[in-house]
C-alpha positions in Angstrom: -108.3 -7.4 8.8 -111.2 -7.7 6.3 -110.8 -7.5 2.5 -113.5 -7.3 -0.2 -113.0 -8.0 -3.9 -115.3 -7.2 -6.8 -114.6 -8.1 -10.4 -116.7 -7.2 -13.4 -116.2 -7.3 -17.2 -118.2 -4.2 -18.3 -118.4 -5.4 -21.9 -117.5 -2.0 -23.2 -119.4 0.0 -20.6 -118.5 3.5 -19.5 -116.7 4.4 -16.3 -120.1 5.4 -14.9 -121.1 1.7 -15.0 -118.1 0.9 -12.8 -119.1 3.7 -10.5 -122.6 2.1 -10.2 -121.1 -1.2 -9.2 -119.0 0.4 -6.5 -122.1 2.2 -5.1 -124.1 -1.1 -5.3 -121.4 -2.8 -3.2 -121.1 -0.1 -0.6 -124.9 0.2 -0.4 -124.9 -3.4 0.9 -123.4 -1.9 4.1 -120.4 -4.1 3.8 -117.5 -1.9 4.9 -114.3 -4.0 5.0 -110.9 -2.5 5.8 -109.7 -2.8 2.2 -112.0 -2.9 -0.9 -110.5 -3.9 -4.2 -112.4 -3.4 -7.5 -111.2 -4.9 -10.8 -112.9 -3.9 -14.1 -112.2 -5.2 -17.6 -113.3 -3.9 -21.0 -114.0 -0.3 -19.7 -114.6 2.2 -22.4 -112.7 5.2 -21.0 -110.8 5.8 -17.8 -112.0 6.0 -14.2 -110.8 9.1 -12.3 -111.1 10.9 -9.0 -114.3 12.6 -10.0 -116.1 9.3 -9.3 -117.2 7.7 -6.1 -115.9 8.5 -2.6 -116.9 7.0 0.7 -116.6 8.9 3.9 -115.1 5.9 5.8 -112.2 5.5 3.3 -109.1 7.4 2.2 -108.8 8.7 -1.3 -108.9 5.6 -3.5 -105.9 4.4 -5.5 -106.9 4.2 -9.2 -104.8 2.5 -11.9 -106.0 2.5 -15.5 -104.3 0.5 -18.2 -105.0 0.0 -21.9 -105.8 -3.7 -22.2 -105.7 -4.3 -26.0 -104.0 -3.6 -29.3 -106.8 -1.4 -30.4 -106.6 0.6 -27.2 -110.4 0.9 -27.2 -110.8 -0.7 -23.8 -109.2 -0.3 -20.4 -108.5 -2.4 -17.4 -109.1 -0.5 -14.1 -108.0 -1.5 -10.6 -109.4 0.6 -7.7 -108.5 0.2 -4.0 -110.2 1.8 -1.1 -108.5 1.6 2.4 -110.2 2.8 5.6 -109.0 6.0 7.2 -107.8 4.3 10.3 -105.4 2.0 8.5 -101.8 2.9 7.6 -100.6 1.9 4.1 -98.4 3.0 1.3 -98.0 2.0 -2.3 -94.9 0.1 -3.3 -95.6 -0.3 -7.0 -98.3 -0.1 -9.6 -97.6 -1.5 -13.0 -99.0 -2.8 -16.3 -97.4 -6.2 -15.9 -98.2 -6.9 -19.5 -100.8 -5.6 -21.9 -101.2 -6.8 -25.5 -100.4 -10.3 -24.3 -100.2 -11.6 -27.9 -96.9 -9.6 -28.3 -93.4 -9.5 -26.7 -92.6 -12.7 -24.9 -96.2 -13.6 -24.3 -97.2 -15.7 -27.3 -100.5 -16.8 -28.7 -102.6 -15.3 -26.0 -104.6 -12.5 -27.7 -105.0 -8.8 -26.8 -106.0 -9.0 -23.1 -104.0 -7.6 -20.2 -102.8 -7.7 -16.6 -102.2 -4.8 -14.2 -101.1 -4.8 -10.5 -100.8 -2.7 -7.4 -98.5 -3.7 -4.5 -99.3 -2.2 -1.1 -97.8 -2.3 2.3 -100.8 -2.4 4.6 -100.0 -2.3 8.3 -96.6 -3.8 7.7 -97.8 -6.6 5.5 -97.2 -6.7 1.7 -100.1 -7.5 -0.7 -100.1 -7.9 -4.4 -103.5 -7.2 -6.1 -103.8 -8.1 -9.8 -106.6 -7.4 -12.3 -106.4 -9.9 -15.1 -108.3 -10.3 -18.4 -107.1 -13.7 -19.5 -107.3 -15.5 -22.9 -110.1 -17.9 -23.7 -110.1 -21.3 -22.1 -110.4 -23.8 -24.9 -111.8 -27.3 -24.6 -108.1 -28.5 -24.7 -107.4 -26.9 -21.4 -107.9 -30.1 -19.4 -105.1 -31.7 -21.3 -102.8 -28.7 -21.4 -103.1 -26.5 -24.4 -102.9 -22.7 -24.7 -104.9 -21.8 -21.7 -102.9 -24.0 -19.3 -99.7 -22.8 -20.8 -100.8 -19.2 -20.3 -101.4 -19.8 -16.6 -98.2 -21.6 -16.2 -96.4 -18.6 -17.7 -98.6 -16.2 -15.7 -97.8 -17.8 -12.3 -94.1 -18.0 -13.1 -93.7 -14.4 -14.2 -95.9 -12.8 -11.5 -96.8 -14.9 -8.4 -93.5 -16.8 -8.2 -91.5 -13.6 -8.8 -93.5 -11.7 -6.2 -93.1 -14.5 -3.6 -89.3 -14.6 -4.1 -89.1 -10.8 -3.5 -91.5 -10.4 -0.6 -91.9 -13.9 1.0 -90.2 -12.8 4.2 -93.1 -10.4 4.8 -95.7 -13.1 4.7 -97.0 -11.5 1.5 -100.3 -12.3 0.0 -101.4 -12.4 -3.6 -104.9 -11.8 -5.0 -105.9 -12.2 -8.6 -109.3 -11.0 -9.7 -110.8 -10.5 -13.1 -112.2 -12.1 -16.2 -110.1 -15.3 -16.2 -112.1 -16.6 -19.1 -112.5 -20.1 -17.8 -114.9 -22.5 -19.3 -116.2 -26.0 -18.9 -114.2 -28.5 -20.9 -117.4 -30.5 -21.5 -118.7 -30.4 -25.0 -122.2 -28.9 -25.3 -123.4 -31.6 -27.6 -122.3 -34.3 -25.1 -124.3 -32.6 -22.3 -127.3 -32.3 -24.6 -127.1 -36.0 -25.6 -127.0 -36.9 -21.9 -130.0 -34.6 -21.4 -131.8 -36.2 -24.3 -131.2 -39.7 -23.0 -132.3 -38.6 -19.5 -135.6 -37.3 -20.9 -136.2 -40.4 -22.9 -135.6 -42.7 -19.9 -138.1 -40.7 -17.9 -140.7 -41.5 -20.5 -140.8 -38.0 -22.1 -142.7 -38.4 -25.3 -144.6 -36.6 -28.0 -147.0 -37.7 -30.7 -144.1 -38.3 -33.1 -141.1 -39.4 -30.9 -138.4 -39.0 -33.5 -134.8 -37.8 -33.4 -136.1 -34.5 -34.6 -138.0 -34.0 -31.4 -134.7 -34.1 -29.6 -132.7 -32.0 -31.9 -130.2 -29.3 -31.1 -132.7 -26.6 -30.2 -134.7 -28.7 -27.7 -131.7 -29.6 -25.4 -130.5 -26.1 -25.6 -133.8 -24.7 -24.4 -133.9 -27.4 -21.8 -130.5 -26.6 -20.4 -131.3 -22.9 -20.5 -134.6 -23.6 -18.7 -132.9 -25.6 -16.0 -130.2 -22.9 -15.4 -132.7 -20.1 -15.3 -135.0 -22.1 -13.1 -138.1 -21.5 -15.1 -141.1 -23.6 -14.2 -139.1 -24.9 -11.3 -140.3 -28.2 -9.7 -138.7 -31.1 -7.8 -137.4 -33.1 -10.7 -135.9 -30.1 -12.3 -134.3 -29.1 -9.0 -132.4 -32.4 -9.2 -131.4 -31.8 -12.8 -130.4 -28.2 -12.0 -128.1 -29.4 -9.2 -126.6 -32.1 -11.4 -125.9 -29.7 -14.3 -124.4 -27.0 -12.1 -122.2 -29.6 -10.4 -121.0 -30.8 -13.8 -120.1 -27.3 -14.8 -118.1 -26.8 -11.5 -116.3 -30.1 -11.8 -115.4 -29.5 -15.4 -114.1 -26.0 -15.0 -110.8 -25.6 -16.8 -109.2 -23.2 -14.4 -110.1 -25.3 -11.3 -108.7 -28.3 -13.0 -105.4 -26.6 -13.8 -105.0 -25.0 -10.3 -105.4 -28.3 -8.4 -101.6 -28.6 -7.7 -100.8 -24.9 -7.8 -100.4 -22.2 -5.2 -103.4 -20.2 -6.4 -106.9 -21.2 -5.4 -110.4 -19.6 -5.4 -110.9 -17.8 -2.1 -113.6 -20.3 -1.4 -115.3 -23.2 -3.1 -117.6 -22.0 -5.9 -121.3 -22.3 -4.9 -122.8 -19.8 -7.3 -124.0 -20.1 -10.9 -121.6 -19.3 -13.8 -121.2 -15.6 -14.4 -120.9 -15.9 -18.2 -122.4 -15.8 -20.8 -125.5 -13.7 -19.9 -128.0 -11.9 -22.0 -127.1 -8.2 -21.7 -130.7 -7.1 -21.1 -132.0 -9.8 -18.8 -128.8 -11.3 -17.3 -130.3 -14.8 -18.0 -128.0 -17.4 -19.6 -127.2 -17.2 -23.2 -126.0 -20.5 -24.5 -124.6 -19.4 -27.8 -122.0 -17.0 -29.3 -121.4 -16.4 -32.9 -124.1 -19.0 -33.7 -122.2 -21.7 -31.8 -123.6 -23.5 -28.8 -121.6 -23.5 -25.7 -122.0 -24.1 -22.0 -121.8 -21.2 -19.5 -118.6 -20.8 -17.6 -117.1 -19.5 -14.4 -115.2 -16.8 -16.1 -115.1 -14.2 -13.4 -113.1 -15.3 -10.4 -111.1 -14.2 -7.3 -108.0 -16.2 -6.5 -105.4 -16.1 -3.7 -102.2 -17.8 -2.6 -102.9 -17.5 1.2 -103.3 -21.2 1.8 -99.9 -21.9 0.2 -98.0 -19.6 2.6 -99.9 -20.7 5.7 -101.8 -17.4 6.3 -105.1 -18.2 8.0 -108.2 -16.5 6.6 -111.9 -17.0 6.5 -114.0 -16.4 3.3 -117.5 -15.5 4.3 -118.8 -14.4 0.8 -118.1 -15.6 -2.7 -121.0 -15.0 -4.9 -122.6 -13.0 -7.7 -123.1 -9.3 -6.8 -126.7 -8.4 -7.2 -128.5 -5.1 -7.0 -130.5 -3.8 -4.1 -133.6 -5.7 -5.2 -131.6 -8.9 -5.3 -131.7 -9.1 -9.0 -128.8 -9.8 -11.4 -127.1 -6.7 -12.8 -127.6 -6.2 -16.5 -125.7 -4.3 -19.2 -122.9 -6.8 -19.9 -122.7 -10.5 -21.0 -121.0 -11.0 -17.6 -122.4 -10.5 -14.1 -120.1 -9.1 -11.3 -118.6 -11.5 -8.8 -117.6 -10.5 -5.3 -115.8 -12.0 -2.3 -115.3 -11.1 1.4 -112.5 -12.5 3.5 -111.0 -11.9 6.9 -107.2 -12.5 7.3 -105.7 -13.5 10.7 -102.0 -12.7 11.1 
């Protein structure tokens, strides 16, 4: 059975933007048996007046307010093909306003879920907008504590209830992961690298290699402007550093949850809302881009065999990045073998 997953932080976009993403995905002619869409920071609620596809049954739609201000919504949408039997067991706001109740220190984000019985197998689908991954995540800190609590209160509880059914869990959303590398540290390395390669100007002073220059250099490498062989090496090295230093990947190394496939794509955040190119600052502070938008599963931990044949940034029909948010959408395609 084939499953697809698309996650996108709309950045305050209207439901019509979510509708556009669904159409973009189906226009790629990928028609899996089950299609799961998770949207975060939606301004408004998705409803049945939006997109239908003739190959699928009426979609399941679950909207949930994600924050204290109630200005944005989480939205989880699931399409199941007409020839597949399924029924809903539960849909729930596992927890919104995570900074309150028994979820402490985590800000006004949110989690929602839908549990389905599909052809006799139980699946948990969660749409999560997690708190920010601070630089302390590698050593523990708030972000790691959040995920420890999250797994205990959701995945572990679900497994204990449905494990006999070979149940599978999927978590998609803006998981807010970042590199735990310091931007200044990377820039200093870049500065040293350029000096060692004999890069020079008329006045080779410290000012020539100030904060703005490395920032522009890192941004140029990521966006692959003026691409040439030496820069290709730098690009691969920088991307590899970002992947290896990802806070969530580091935390999940000994946990049941994993990305559906090893990450091979560029970070999905932070992007310029008009061009979708990397934006290396927020609130006048420099920071590296991060793999914020992710799709995770527990299938490996319960010995369910599957093959992931897509895990990438979702682009439009012209193969260009989708604009309108400081995130770009990420999608995955897998086939499960029972």
